[in-house]
C-alpha positions as CSV (number, residue, x, y, z in Angstrom):
1,X,-10.6,8.8,-18.3
2,X,-7.6,6.3,-18.4
3,X,-4.3,6.8,-17.4
4,X,-1.0,5.6,-18.4
5,X,2.0,4.8,-16.2
6,X,5.2,3.5,-17.5
7,X,7.7,1.7,-14.9
8,X,10.9,-0.1,-15.4
9,X,12.9,-2.8,-13.4
10,X,15.9,-5.0,-14.4
11,X,16.3,-8.7,-14.2
12,X,19.2,-10.6,-12.8
13,X,22.0,-11.4,-15.8
14,X,21.3,-14.9,-16.0
15,X,19.7,-16.5,-19.0
16,X,18.4,-19.3,-16.8
17,X,16.4,-17.1,-14.3
18,X,15.0,-14.7,-17.4
19,X,13.6,-17.8,-19.1
20,X,12.2,-18.9,-15.9
21,X,10.8,-15.5,-15.3
22,X,9.3,-15.5,-18.5
23,X,7.8,-19.0,-18.0
24,X,6.0,-17.9,-14.7
25,X,4.5,-14.7,-16.7
26,X,2.8,-17.2,-19.6
27,X,0.3,-17.9,-16.8
28,X,0.5,-15.9,-13.8
29,X,-1.4,-16.9,-10.8
30,X,-5.3,-16.0,-10.7
31,X,-4.9,-14.3,-7.4
32,X,-2.7,-11.9,-9.0
33,X,-4.6,-11.3,-11.9
34,X,-7.5,-10.5,-9.5
35,X,-5.1,-8.2,-7.6
36,X,-4.4,-6.4,-10.6
37,X,-7.8,-5.9,-11.8
38,X,-9.3,-4.8,-8.4
39,X,-6.8,-2.3,-7.8
40,X,-8.2,-0.3,-10.9
41,X,-5.3,-1.3,-13.5
42,X,-7.5,-2.1,-16.9
43,X,-4.5,-3.2,-18.9
44,X,-1.0,-4.3,-18.2
45,X,2.0,-5.4,-20.3
46,X,5.7,-5.9,-19.5
47,X,8.3,-5.8,-22.4
48,X,11.8,-6.9,-22.1
49,X,14.9,-6.0,-23.8
50,X,18.1,-8.1,-22.3
51,X,18.0,-7.4,-18.4
52,X,15.5,-4.5,-18.8
53,X,12.0,-4.8,-18.3
54,X,9.5,-2.2,-19.0
55,X,5.8,-2.2,-17.9
56,X,2.8,0.0,-19.4
57,X,-0.3,0.3,-17.2
58,X,-3.7,1.5,-18.3
59,X,-5.4,2.5,-15.1
60,X,-9.0,3.7,-14.1
61,X,-9.9,7.3,-12.2
62,X,-10.1,5.0,-9.1
63,X,-6.3,3.8,-9.2
64,X,-3.8,4.9,-6.4
65,X,-0.4,3.5,-6.1
66,X,-0.8,4.1,-2.3
67,X,-3.9,2.0,-2.3
68,X,-2.4,-0.8,-4.6
69,X,0.6,-0.9,-2.4
70,X,-1.6,-1.3,0.9
71,X,-3.8,-3.7,-0.8
72,X,-0.7,-6.0,-1.7
73,X,1.0,-5.7,1.6
74,X,-2.3,-7.2,3.0
75,X,-2.6,-9.9,0.5
76,X,-0.6,-13.2,1.5
77,X,-0.8,-14.2,-2.1
78,X,0.6,-11.2,-3.5
79,X,3.3,-11.0,-1.2
80,X,4.3,-14.7,-2.0
81,X,4.2,-13.7,-5.6
82,X,6.5,-10.9,-5.0
83,X,9.0,-12.9,-3.0
84,X,9.2,-15.5,-5.8
85,X,9.7,-12.5,-8.6
86,X,12.6,-10.9,-6.4
87,X,14.6,-14.1,-7.2
88,X,14.9,-12.9,-10.8
89,X,14.7,-9.2,-10.3
90,X,17.1,-6.7,-9.2
91,X,16.8,-3.1,-8.4
92,X,17.6,-0.3,-10.7
93,X,20.8,1.3,-10.3
94,X,18.7,4.5,-9.3
95,X,16.3,2.7,-6.7
96,X,16.3,3.4,-3.1
97,X,16.2,0.6,-0.5
98,X,13.0,-1.3,-0.9
99,X,12.2,0.0,-4.6
100,X,11.3,-2.3,-7.2
101,X,9.6,-1.0,-10.2
102,X,10.3,2.8,-10.9
103,X,7.8,5.0,-12.5
104,X,9.5,6.4,-15.4
105,X,9.0,10.1,-16.6
106,X,7.5,10.7,-20.1
107,X,9.6,13.3,-22.1
108,X,8.2,13.3,-25.4
109,X,4.5,12.5,-26.8
110,X,3.7,13.1,-30.5
111,X,0.9,15.4,-31.2
112,X,-2.0,15.0,-33.3
């Protein structure tokens, strides 16, 4: 059974930085794609409105945020990517120290 998670993050309020961030995401590094897929993420999309980012992840049963975090911390290429992306990103106002993407709560679902 596939599960869906939605997360949010903000970008720096700078049109040049936002444009550069979008360029990086036109062709992410192959090591990043591999780390995403290896963690059990089956599909991932990021949407933007102004400085707000919204991520939708479809994950397999094997996916775990804890395991993904641990694997990312142990992967130098992922750390390089994350450090580079932090140039463009900024935490949401409700984020705790060190938090980036925050998990959103679903409050409505259209029933069949």
